[in-house]
C-alpha positions as CSV (number, residue, x, y, z in Angstrom):
1,M,-5.8,39.6,-72.2
2,R,-9.4,39.6,-71.6
3,G,-11.3,40.8,-68.5
4,A,-10.3,43.1,-65.6
5,L,-6.7,43.2,-64.8
6,A,-6.0,44.7,-61.3
7,V,-2.7,46.4,-60.7
8,S,-1.5,48.1,-57.3
9,T,-1.0,51.8,-57.6
10,S,2.2,52.7,-59.2
11,S,4.3,55.9,-58.9
12,R,5.6,55.5,-62.6
13,V,4.3,53.3,-65.3
14,I,7.3,52.5,-67.9
15,V,6.8,51.3,-71.5
16,G,8.9,50.1,-74.3
17,V,8.5,52.0,-77.5
18,S,10.1,50.8,-80.8
19,G,7.6,52.2,-83.2
20,S,6.0,48.8,-84.1
21,P,2.3,48.3,-84.1
22,G,2.8,46.1,-81.1
23,S,4.9,48.9,-79.3
24,L,1.7,51.5,-80.0
25,R,-0.7,49.2,-78.5
26,A,1.5,48.6,-75.4
27,L,2.1,52.5,-75.7
28,R,-1.5,53.0,-75.6
29,Y,-2.5,50.3,-72.7
30,A,0.1,51.9,-71.0
31,A,-1.3,55.3,-71.0
32,G,-4.4,54.1,-69.8
33,L,-3.2,52.5,-67.0
34,A,-0.9,55.7,-66.1
35,L,-4.1,57.8,-66.4
36,R,-6.4,55.4,-64.1
37,Q,-3.4,55.2,-61.3
38,E,-2.7,59.1,-61.8
39,A,1.1,58.0,-62.4
40,E,3.8,59.3,-64.4
41,L,4.4,57.7,-67.9
42,I,7.7,57.4,-69.0
43,A,8.1,56.4,-72.2
44,V,11.4,54.4,-73.3
45,H,13.2,54.2,-76.9
46,A,16.4,52.2,-76.4
47,W,18.9,51.9,-79.4
48,V,22.1,50.5,-80.2
49,P,24.6,51.8,-83.2
50,P,24.5,50.3,-86.8
51,G,26.8,47.2,-86.7
52,G,26.6,47.0,-82.7
53,E,28.4,48.2,-79.6
54,L,31.8,46.5,-80.9
55,A,31.8,48.1,-84.3
56,D,31.5,51.5,-82.7
57,R,34.2,50.6,-80.3
58,R,36.5,49.8,-82.9
59,Y,35.5,53.0,-85.1
60,P,34.2,55.4,-82.6
61,S,32.9,58.7,-84.2
62,P,31.0,61.3,-82.1
63,Y,29.6,62.7,-85.2
64,L,27.9,59.5,-86.2
65,R,26.7,59.1,-82.4
66,Q,24.9,62.5,-82.5
67,I,23.1,61.6,-85.4
68,W,21.9,58.1,-84.2
69,T,20.7,59.6,-80.9
70,D,18.9,62.4,-82.8
71,A,17.3,59.7,-85.3
72,A,16.5,58.0,-82.1
73,R,14.6,60.8,-80.5
74,T,12.8,61.1,-83.8
75,R,11.5,57.9,-83.7
76,L,10.1,58.4,-80.0
77,A,8.7,61.4,-81.4
78,Q,6.9,59.7,-84.0
79,A,5.9,56.7,-82.3
80,L,4.1,59.1,-79.6
81,D,2.2,61.0,-82.5
82,A,1.3,57.8,-84.0
83,A,-0.2,56.5,-80.9
84,W,-2.0,59.6,-79.5
85,G,-2.0,62.1,-82.5
86,G,-1.0,64.8,-79.3
87,D,-1.1,65.3,-76.0
88,I,-3.4,63.6,-73.7
89,A,-5.2,65.8,-71.0
90,G,-4.1,64.8,-67.3
91,L,-1.4,62.4,-68.5
92,A,2.2,63.2,-67.3
93,V,4.7,61.9,-70.2
94,R,8.4,61.6,-69.6
95,R,10.6,60.8,-72.8
96,A,13.8,58.5,-72.4
97,V,15.8,57.8,-75.1
98,V,18.7,55.9,-73.9
99,R,21.4,53.9,-75.7
100,G,21.6,50.1,-75.0
101,E,19.6,46.8,-75.3
102,P,16.2,47.7,-75.0
103,G,15.5,44.7,-72.3
104,Q,18.1,45.9,-70.1
105,V,17.3,49.3,-70.7
106,L,13.8,48.8,-69.3
107,V,15.1,46.7,-66.3
108,D,17.8,49.2,-65.3
109,L,15.4,52.0,-65.5
110,A,12.5,50.2,-63.5
111,E,12.2,50.5,-59.6
112,H,10.4,48.7,-56.9
113,G,6.6,50.4,-57.0
114,D,6.8,50.8,-60.7
115,T,5.0,49.1,-63.5
116,L,6.5,48.2,-66.6
117,V,4.3,47.4,-69.8
118,V,6.0,45.7,-72.8
119,G,4.4,44.5,-76.0
120,A,4.6,40.7,-76.0
121,G,5.4,40.4,-79.8
122,R,3.7,38.7,-82.9
123,R,2.5,35.2,-82.8
124,S,4.4,34.1,-85.7
125,W,7.4,31.3,-84.7
126,F,10.0,33.8,-85.9
127,S,8.6,36.9,-84.2
128,R,8.2,35.0,-81.0
129,I,12.3,33.9,-81.3
130,W,13.2,37.9,-82.3
131,H,11.0,40.2,-80.9
132,G,9.9,38.1,-78.0
133,R,13.6,38.7,-76.4
134,V,12.7,41.9,-74.8
135,S,9.7,41.0,-72.9
136,R,11.1,37.4,-71.9
137,Y,14.4,39.4,-70.5
138,C,12.5,41.8,-68.5
139,L,10.1,39.0,-67.1
140,S,13.5,36.9,-66.2
141,H,15.2,40.0,-64.6
142,S,12.7,42.9,-63.5
143,C,12.2,43.9,-59.8
144,C,8.8,45.1,-60.7
145,P,5.4,44.0,-61.8
146,I,5.3,43.5,-65.6
147,I,2.5,43.8,-68.2
148,A,3.0,42.2,-71.6
149,V,0.3,43.6,-73.9
150,P,-0.5,41.0,-76.7
151,P,-0.6,42.0,-80.5
152,S,-4.2,42.8,-81.9
153,T,-5.6,40.0,-83.8
154,L,-6.5,42.8,-86.6
155,G,-2.9,42.7,-87.7
156,Q,-3.3,39.1,-88.5
157,R,-6.7,39.0,-90.2
158,W,-5.9,42.1,-92.2
159,P,-2.3,43.1,-92.7
160,G,-2.0,46.6,-92.0
161,M,-5.1,47.4,-90.3
162,D,-3.5,47.6,-87.0
163,S,-1.4,50.6,-88.0
164,A,-4.4,52.0,-89.8
165,L,-6.4,52.7,-86.7
166,S,-5.5,56.4,-86.2
167,A,-4.3,58.1,-83.5
168,G,-7.5,60.6,-83.4
169,S,-9.6,57.1,-83.3
170,W,-7.8,56.0,-80.3
171,R,-8.3,59.0,-78.6
172,R,-11.9,59.4,-79.5
173,M,-12.4,55.7,-77.9
174,A,-10.5,56.5,-75.2
175,V,-12.6,59.5,-73.9
176,S,-15.8,57.7,-74.9
177,T,-14.7,54.6,-72.7
178,R,-14.1,57.0,-69.8
179,R,-17.1,59.0,-69.8
180,S,-19.3,55.7,-70.6
181,A,-17.6,54.1,-67.3
182,G,-18.7,57.4,-65.4
183,L,-14.9,58.4,-65.1
184,G,-15.6,61.9,-66.9
185,S,-12.3,63.5,-68.5
186,R,-10.1,62.2,-66.0
187,P,-9.9,58.7,-64.0
188,S,-11.0,58.7,-60.3
189,S,-8.1,57.8,-58.1
190,S,-10.1,55.2,-56.3
191,T,-10.5,53.4,-59.8
192,R,-7.3,50.6,-60.0
193,T,-8.7,48.7,-63.2
194,W,-8.2,48.7,-66.4
195,R,-9.5,46.8,-69.3
196,A,-7.3,45.4,-71.9
197,V,-9.6,44.4,-75.2
198,R,-8.6,42.1,-78.0
């Protein structure tokens, strides 16, 4: 996405978080959007049992379900730390760990007036088939506006470079961007435009 992207004011910005480099980029974009709109950010990590729901129904284990749930909470916390390296001033964040397929979970959570942010997946043919399922499902079923954030070109040119950008570096760039735009530490409520840089 290049240039300015205008989005109407949202009460909530919902973003899917898997921990992949693409989802971290979507998470950072969603954070910037929520700051500019002064909206609540809901970071969602969806999970399914290893082996799928059918295997879990055949051999249910409350002990294993608790382990999987705890592991999902840990993955979400690690993704937020990798993206930001700590709390962001002025950003209200709610964490949601939900059992289910990612696309359906995100669509079920979203309401009219929300904005849903998802990673568009990598550009290879296999990744478009496998990782693009979530964005395609959301685009087909969501009742609210959706922003699909493309993957960074750094990951294509220099493998590992996308994830090598530290959370601290991103935070410094975000603050610098807001200051250079004359927004200060918090965005103006009248500002409704966010720029996505490829």
